[in-house]
Every structure is written in structure tokens, then in C-alpha cells.
C-alpha positions as CSV (number, residue, x, y, z in Angstrom):
1,M,35.3,-30.5,-35.7
2,T,34.6,-31.2,-32.1
3,E,31.4,-30.1,-30.4
4,P,31.9,-26.9,-28.4
5,T,31.9,-27.3,-24.6
6,A,29.1,-25.8,-22.6
7,A,31.5,-23.1,-21.3
8,R,32.5,-22.2,-24.8
9,A,28.9,-22.1,-26.0
10,L,28.1,-19.8,-23.1
11,A,31.0,-17.5,-23.9
12,D,29.8,-17.2,-27.5
13,R,26.4,-15.9,-26.4
14,W,25.2,-12.6,-27.8
15,A,24.6,-11.4,-24.3
16,W,27.3,-10.7,-21.7
17,A,28.3,-8.6,-18.7
18,E,31.6,-6.7,-18.5
19,V,33.3,-6.2,-15.1
20,D,35.7,-3.4,-14.9
21,V,38.2,-4.5,-12.3
22,D,40.1,-1.2,-12.5
23,A,36.8,0.5,-11.4
24,V,36.7,-1.8,-8.4
25,A,40.3,-1.0,-7.4
26,H,39.6,2.7,-7.9
27,N,36.4,2.6,-5.8
28,V,38.2,0.7,-3.0
29,A,41.1,3.3,-3.0
30,V,38.5,6.1,-2.8
31,L,36.8,4.5,0.1
32,C,40.1,3.7,1.9
33,R,40.9,7.4,1.8
34,T,37.5,8.3,3.1
35,V,37.5,5.9,6.1
36,A,41.2,6.2,7.0
37,P,42.6,5.3,9.5
38,S,40.0,2.6,9.7
39,E,40.8,-0.5,7.6
40,L,38.5,-1.5,4.7
41,W,37.4,-5.1,4.3
42,A,35.7,-5.7,0.9
43,V,32.4,-7.7,0.9
44,V,32.5,-10.1,-2.0
45,K,29.7,-12.5,-1.1
46,A,27.1,-13.6,-3.7
47,D,29.9,-14.1,-6.2
48,G,31.0,-10.5,-5.7
49,Y,27.5,-9.2,-6.0
50,G,27.3,-10.8,-9.4
51,H,30.6,-9.4,-10.6
52,G,32.8,-12.5,-10.0
53,A,34.2,-12.9,-6.5
54,S,37.8,-13.9,-7.3
55,D,38.3,-11.0,-9.8
56,V,36.7,-8.5,-7.4
57,A,38.6,-9.8,-4.4
58,A,41.9,-9.4,-6.3
59,A,41.0,-5.9,-7.5
60,A,39.9,-4.9,-4.0
61,L,43.1,-6.0,-2.4
62,R,45.0,-4.2,-5.1
63,G,43.0,-1.0,-4.3
64,G,43.9,-1.2,-0.6
65,A,41.5,-3.6,1.1
66,V,43.0,-5.4,4.1
67,G,40.6,-8.3,4.2
68,L,37.5,-9.8,2.6
69,C,34.0,-10.7,3.8
70,V,31.7,-13.5,2.5
71,A,28.5,-15.1,3.7
72,L,29.1,-18.8,3.3
73,V,31.9,-21.2,3.9
74,G,31.8,-22.3,0.3
75,E,32.4,-18.7,-0.8
76,G,35.5,-18.5,1.4
77,I,36.8,-21.9,0.1
78,A,36.3,-20.7,-3.5
79,L,38.5,-17.7,-2.8
80,R,41.2,-19.8,-1.2
81,E,41.1,-22.1,-4.2
82,A,41.6,-19.0,-6.4
83,G,44.8,-18.2,-4.6
84,I,43.5,-15.5,-2.3
85,D,45.5,-15.4,0.9
86,A,44.0,-12.4,2.6
87,P,41.9,-12.7,5.8
88,I,38.3,-13.8,5.0
89,L,35.5,-13.1,7.5
90,L,32.4,-15.1,7.4
91,L,29.7,-12.6,8.1
92,S,27.0,-15.0,9.3
93,E,27.3,-17.7,11.9
94,Q,27.7,-21.1,10.2
95,P,26.4,-24.5,11.2
96,P,28.6,-26.2,13.8
97,D,29.3,-29.0,11.3
98,A,31.2,-26.5,9.1
99,A,33.8,-26.0,11.8
100,S,36.4,-28.3,10.3
101,A,36.2,-26.7,6.9
102,I,36.4,-23.2,8.5
103,V,39.7,-24.1,10.2
104,A,41.1,-26.0,7.2
105,H,40.7,-23.0,4.9
106,R,41.8,-20.4,7.5
107,L,38.5,-18.6,7.5
108,T,37.4,-16.2,10.3
109,P,34.0,-17.2,11.6
110,T,31.4,-15.1,13.2
111,V,30.1,-16.5,16.5
112,S,27.3,-15.6,18.8
113,R,26.2,-19.0,20.2
114,R,28.0,-21.6,22.2
115,E,27.4,-24.4,19.8
116,L,29.8,-23.2,17.1
117,I,32.3,-21.9,19.7
118,D,32.5,-25.3,21.3
119,R,32.8,-27.2,18.1
120,L,35.7,-24.9,16.9
121,A,37.4,-25.3,20.3
122,Q,37.3,-29.1,20.0
123,L,39.6,-28.8,16.9
124,R,42.4,-27.4,19.1
125,A,43.7,-25.1,16.4
126,R,44.3,-21.4,16.4
127,V,41.1,-19.8,15.3
128,D,40.3,-16.1,15.0
129,V,36.7,-15.3,15.6
130,H,34.5,-12.2,15.5
131,V,31.5,-11.9,17.8
132,K,28.3,-10.5,16.3
133,V,26.0,-8.4,18.4
134,D,22.4,-7.8,17.4
135,T,21.7,-4.1,18.3
136,G,18.4,-3.9,16.4
137,M,18.5,-5.6,13.1
138,Q,16.9,-8.6,14.8
139,R,18.3,-11.1,12.3
140,V,21.3,-12.8,13.9
141,G,23.8,-12.1,16.7
142,A,24.1,-12.2,20.4
143,A,21.8,-9.9,22.4
144,P,23.7,-6.9,23.8
145,E,23.2,-8.1,27.4
146,D,24.8,-11.5,26.4
147,A,27.7,-10.2,24.3
148,V,30.3,-10.0,27.0
149,A,29.5,-13.5,28.1
150,V,29.9,-14.8,24.5
151,V,33.3,-13.1,24.2
152,R,34.4,-14.5,27.6
153,H,33.2,-18.0,26.7
154,A,35.0,-17.9,23.3
155,A,38.2,-16.7,24.8
156,G,38.0,-19.2,27.6
157,A,37.5,-22.0,25.1
158,G,40.9,-21.1,23.5
159,L,39.6,-19.1,20.5
160,Q,41.2,-15.8,19.5
161,V,38.5,-13.2,19.7
162,T,39.9,-10.6,17.3
163,G,36.7,-8.7,16.4
164,I,33.3,-7.6,17.6
165,F,30.7,-6.1,15.4
166,T,27.1,-5.2,14.7
167,H,25.1,-4.4,11.6
168,L,23.1,-1.2,11.0
169,A,19.6,-1.4,9.6
170,C,19.1,2.2,8.4
171,A,22.5,3.7,7.6
172,D,21.4,4.6,4.1
173,D,18.7,6.9,5.6
174,P,20.4,9.9,7.3
175,E,17.1,11.1,8.7
176,S,16.5,7.9,10.6
177,L,17.2,7.8,14.4
178,A,17.9,4.1,14.3
179,T,21.6,4.4,13.6
180,D,22.3,6.4,16.7
181,E,20.1,4.1,18.8
182,Q,22.0,1.0,17.5
183,L,25.4,2.6,18.0
184,Q,24.5,3.6,21.6
185,R,23.6,-0.1,22.3
186,F,26.9,-1.2,20.7
187,D,28.9,1.4,22.6
188,A,27.4,0.1,25.9
189,V,28.7,-3.4,25.0
190,L,32.2,-1.9,24.3
191,T,32.1,-0.2,27.6
192,E,31.4,-3.5,29.3
193,L,34.2,-5.2,27.4
194,D,36.7,-2.4,28.3
195,A,35.8,-2.8,32.0
196,A,36.4,-6.6,31.7
197,G,39.6,-6.1,29.7
198,L,38.1,-8.1,26.8
199,R,37.8,-5.5,23.9
200,P,39.0,-7.2,20.7
201,R,41.4,-5.6,18.2
202,H,38.7,-5.0,15.6
203,V,35.5,-3.1,16.3
204,H,33.2,-2.6,13.3
205,A,29.6,-1.5,12.5
206,A,29.8,0.4,9.2
207,N,28.5,-1.0,6.0
208,S,28.9,1.0,2.7
209,A,26.3,3.6,3.7
210,A,27.7,4.1,7.2
211,A,31.3,4.1,5.9
212,L,30.3,7.1,3.7
213,A,27.9,8.9,6.0
214,V,28.4,7.9,9.6
215,P,32.0,8.5,10.7
216,Q,31.3,7.4,14.3
217,A,30.4,4.0,13.0
218,R,33.7,3.2,11.3
219,G,35.5,1.8,14.3
220,T,38.8,0.1,13.4
221,M,37.4,-1.3,10.2
222,V,34.5,-1.0,7.8
223,R,32.8,-3.6,5.7
224,A,32.3,-2.1,2.3
225,G,30.0,-3.9,-0.1
226,I,27.9,-2.2,-2.7
227,A,30.0,0.9,-2.8
228,I,33.1,-1.0,-4.1
229,Y,31.0,-1.9,-7.1
230,G,30.3,1.8,-7.8
231,I,26.6,1.6,-6.8
232,S,25.0,3.9,-4.3
233,P,23.8,2.2,-1.1
234,G,20.6,4.3,-1.3
235,P,19.2,7.7,-2.2
236,G,20.1,9.2,1.1
237,V,23.8,8.9,0.4
238,D,23.7,9.5,-3.4
239,H,25.6,12.8,-2.8
240,L,28.6,10.9,-1.3
241,V,29.3,8.5,-4.2
242,G,30.3,11.0,-6.9
243,E,33.9,9.6,-7.2
244,L,32.8,6.0,-7.5
245,R,32.6,4.3,-10.9
246,P,30.1,1.5,-11.8
247,A,32.0,-1.7,-12.4
248,L,29.4,-3.8,-14.2
249,S,27.8,-3.2,-17.5
250,L,25.3,-5.5,-19.3
251,H,25.3,-5.9,-23.1
252,A,23.6,-7.8,-25.9
253,R,23.7,-8.0,-29.7
254,V,20.7,-7.6,-31.9
255,S,19.6,-11.1,-33.0
256,H,16.6,-10.1,-35.2
257,V,15.3,-7.0,-37.0
258,K,11.7,-6.7,-38.1
259,P,9.5,-4.0,-39.5
260,V,6.1,-3.7,-37.8
261,V,3.0,-1.8,-38.8
262,A,0.8,0.6,-36.9
263,G,-1.9,-1.1,-34.9
264,S,0.0,-4.4,-34.5
265,H,1.1,-5.8,-31.1
266,V,4.2,-7.5,-29.7
267,S,5.1,-10.2,-27.1
268,Y,2.9,-12.1,-24.6
269,G,-0.4,-10.6,-23.7
270,W,-0.1,-8.0,-26.5
271,R,0.5,-5.3,-23.9
272,H,2.1,-3.0,-26.4
273,R,0.3,-1.6,-29.4
274,F,2.4,0.2,-32.0
275,E,1.0,3.7,-32.8
276,R,3.1,4.0,-36.0
277,D,5.1,1.9,-38.4
278,T,8.5,1.2,-36.9
279,I,11.3,-1.2,-36.6
280,V,11.6,-3.8,-33.8
281,A,15.0,-5.2,-32.7
282,T,15.1,-8.5,-30.7
283,L,17.8,-9.1,-28.1
284,P,18.6,-12.6,-26.9
285,I,18.4,-11.8,-23.2
286,G,15.5,-12.0,-20.8
287,Y,14.3,-12.4,-17.3
288,A,16.2,-15.7,-16.9
289,D,19.3,-13.7,-17.5
290,G,18.4,-11.0,-14.9
291,V,16.4,-8.5,-17.0
292,P,13.2,-8.2,-14.8
293,R,10.0,-8.8,-16.6
294,R,8.6,-5.5,-15.2
295,L,11.1,-3.5,-17.3
296,G,8.8,-4.2,-20.3
297,T,5.5,-2.5,-21.1
298,L,3.2,-2.3,-18.1
299,P,-0.5,-1.2,-18.1
300,D,0.5,2.2,-16.6
301,R,3.8,3.0,-18.3
302,P,6.1,2.2,-21.2
303,G,9.1,-0.1,-21.1
304,A,12.5,1.0,-19.8
305,D,15.1,2.3,-22.2
306,V,18.2,0.5,-23.5
307,L,21.0,2.2,-25.5
308,V,21.1,1.6,-29.3
309,G,23.7,3.5,-31.3
310,G,24.1,5.8,-28.4
311,S,20.4,6.7,-28.1
312,R,17.7,5.6,-25.7
313,R,15.2,3.2,-27.2
314,P,12.3,1.6,-25.2
315,I,11.7,-2.0,-24.5
316,V,8.3,-2.9,-26.0
317,G,5.9,-5.6,-24.8
318,V,6.7,-8.2,-22.1
319,V,10.3,-9.2,-21.4
320,T,10.3,-12.9,-22.0
321,M,12.5,-15.6,-20.4
322,D,15.2,-15.5,-23.1
323,Q,14.5,-12.5,-25.3
324,L,13.1,-8.9,-25.3
325,M,12.1,-6.5,-28.0
326,V,13.1,-2.9,-28.5
327,D,11.4,-0.2,-30.7
328,V,14.4,1.4,-32.6
329,G,12.3,3.7,-34.7
330,D,14.0,4.5,-38.0
331,A,17.5,4.0,-36.6
332,P,19.8,1.9,-39.0
333,V,20.0,-1.2,-36.8
334,R,21.4,-4.5,-38.1
335,V,21.7,-8.0,-36.7
336,G,24.9,-8.1,-34.6
337,D,24.8,-4.5,-33.4
338,E,25.7,-4.0,-29.8
339,V,23.0,-2.8,-27.3
340,V,23.8,-1.6,-23.8
341,L,21.2,-2.4,-21.1
342,I,23.3,-1.2,-18.1
343,G,26.3,1.0,-18.8
344,S,27.3,3.7,-21.2
345,Q,27.2,4.1,-25.0
346,G,28.0,7.4,-26.6
347,D,27.0,10.2,-24.3
348,E,24.2,8.2,-22.6
349,R,24.4,6.0,-19.5
350,I,21.9,3.7,-17.8
351,R,22.7,2.8,-14.2
352,A,21.7,-0.2,-12.1
353,E,20.2,2.3,-9.7
354,Q,17.8,3.5,-12.4
355,W,16.5,0.0,-12.9
356,A,16.1,-0.3,-9.1
357,D,14.2,3.0,-8.9
358,R,11.8,1.9,-11.6
359,L,11.3,-1.5,-10.0
360,G,11.0,-0.3,-6.4
361,T,14.1,-2.1,-5.2
362,I,17.8,-1.5,-4.6
363,G,20.8,-1.6,-6.8
364,Y,22.1,-4.7,-5.0
365,E,19.2,-6.8,-6.3
366,I,19.8,-5.7,-9.9
367,V,23.5,-6.7,-10.1
368,C,23.1,-9.8,-8.0
369,G,20.2,-10.8,-10.3
370,V,22.3,-11.0,-13.4
371,S,22.3,-14.8,-13.7
372,A,25.1,-17.2,-14.1
373,R,24.2,-18.0,-17.7
374,V,25.3,-14.5,-18.6
375,P,29.1,-14.8,-19.2
376,R,31.3,-12.2,-17.4
377,R,34.1,-10.6,-19.3
378,R,36.8,-9.0,-17.2
379,V,38.0,-5.7,-18.5
380,P,40.8,-5.0,-18.9
381,E,41.7,-8.6,-19.6
382,Q,45.1,-8.3,-18.0
383,V,45.6,-6.5,-14.7
384,P,48.8,-5.8,-12.8
385,G,50.0,-8.9,-11.1
386,S,47.8,-11.3,-13.1
């Protein structure tokens, strides 16, 4: 018998994530209806927010997405190598040395500075570009007063300026005045472009939150990220995501079952003390896999729940690098039983947003944090056109 490969050994782990690609296609279809007649471009950076970029991209296109968005050249190349032929927008301006790879793989770069524009122009190939305008995020992009000059320089250098866009900082907070302020600055740039006869085909400002809640930000296209995965962009828009279905669930199997006595403790630091005799089930998944350590017992609160046999059971003690422990009470739990950390079992569901609320973060960080050593299983295994 030959030794199993590392990939096979990973696939045989008693911890895994399931990615429902039909849910992604469904979510994209829902969002397409919401934002019509604007186009929807699906954001699949960070390996599809931890869901698997190529599978998500294919599902998003099946659901009606017109194009895709990534952060890095390597992410775009990986999609091309997976057979994805749709337009791919690089959301961040890349180093000038990446110009050749951008052109070779038919990626659409974001530009805001002359250095990358000039390097792309030197290649003397047809290159579509989008110009990024910084209207208040203060991260990247051309200043509003410089934006028309950037568009003119890119067009004069022989590039095809097919888009102009900005990014909204507070779209998930309907009470914030920031969105209106940013859109006013962006509209002023568009007015200048119109006067100069330079307005590109695509104008976009809306991320998931704005696509749902700010119709005036949709422009000719929206860049939908977290919402296509069935996760709310933030509490302020929770009421607008009711039709969306979470695409990722996180699972493990019980690796050990142990009776413990009242008064004893568990895990590092003995943070948890058992008040009664009970049963502890160990799961072979921990913070190296994306289960944050703070989901375990803390000085001021008990551990978060997981689903065992369709019932909520608390994590006890500190979540360790590779394992965590659950108090299952008197439930008839055996080694090999399936436990759900994120997802549904029976009538109960635990959402990524619930982890995020508990940890003071956002759902994006939760799903992106599920590490590469957790194998992804696409469900259904076969999809139309696969």
C-alpha cells in the first residue's frame, strides 16, 4: 500500500467546510434582480472569501454575474487557469512590474497613477482599464481633483478607459452621512468627465451594502462581495438579506469522548470548571483552522455553542491550535458523530454573523479565516455545465 498524498490526507480529516455553490448562484440571481438594470460583478478575491474562488466564480456566472473582481494578479491568473473566460477586474492598483502578466492573462487593471499606465502603454496591446477615485476612503485611488487628468492620460497613452469607480466607506450604516458625501464628490468627477467627453462605459461605487441599500450608488455595475456568499454586510442592512442563503458551513467529527467529574477543569489555563458531572467531546479543529480562540471560555462569559445532534452545546475551556472541547451533557455522543460549528443541524442554525457579533468583528473575517488546511467540499458535487 502506498503512502497517502498530503492532499488525500487533508481530505480525510475529520474537519471540513462545505460550500453550497447552488446557494452562491441563487444569491447572485437575487442580487441581479435587485440591482437591475445595473450589471453585477462578483468579488471572488481571497479565494472567494474562503469559499474557493474558481467554484464561486463559476456559480456566480451561472447566477447572472457579468464579470468578476479580485485583488491580486495571481488571483486573476488562477481563475484563467481554471478555465474562467469572463472579464476580471483587479480592484487594487498593481505594481508596474506586473503589467506584462496583466496583459498576458487579459485582466482589467485599476489605475490611478502614471507609473502603471505608462508601463501598460509600453506593451502596445489593447488593455481595458478602470480608474479608481478616492472620495474619502483614503486608502488608494486618484484624488477627485486629479481624476479627469488620470483618465485623459490613460486614454492618451492608448489604453481603453472602460470604467471609473470609487469605494464607499460606510455603506453598511444607513445612518451615516458619509455615503452621500462620497457620492457627491464622485458625481462632481463624473460631471467633469461629461464636460470633457471622457465618461467611461462603466461607472460603479456600490459594494454589497450599497447594492442593497443605496440605489443611487449602483451606476452601470455593482461589485457584490460578501452578499453573494449569503452573509450580511452589516447590521444596518440585515433586513435586506432575507432572501440570501449562507453558502459555507463548517463541520467536524467527534474524535474523543470523555466523562468528567464536577470540580475538574479543562484545557489550557483551566478557565472552565465543571459544576456537575458531564461528558466532554473533543473535536479535531482549532484556531489554526479558523475557530478563534476567543470562542472558548472567557473570564466573563461561557464558550460559544456548536450543534451536536441538532442541539446547542457549549465549547468549554480554551480553543487550542488543533482541537476544542464541548460539554455535551448527557447526550448519547460517540466518536465519529458529526458536529456543526457554522451551519444548520436539525432545527438549529449557527451563522458566521453570530460568531462575528460575539467576537466584535464582521462576517467577512470569519469565513476568510477558515484556513487552507480545512478541506472544502463542494455541494452539490456536480453542477450544471461541470
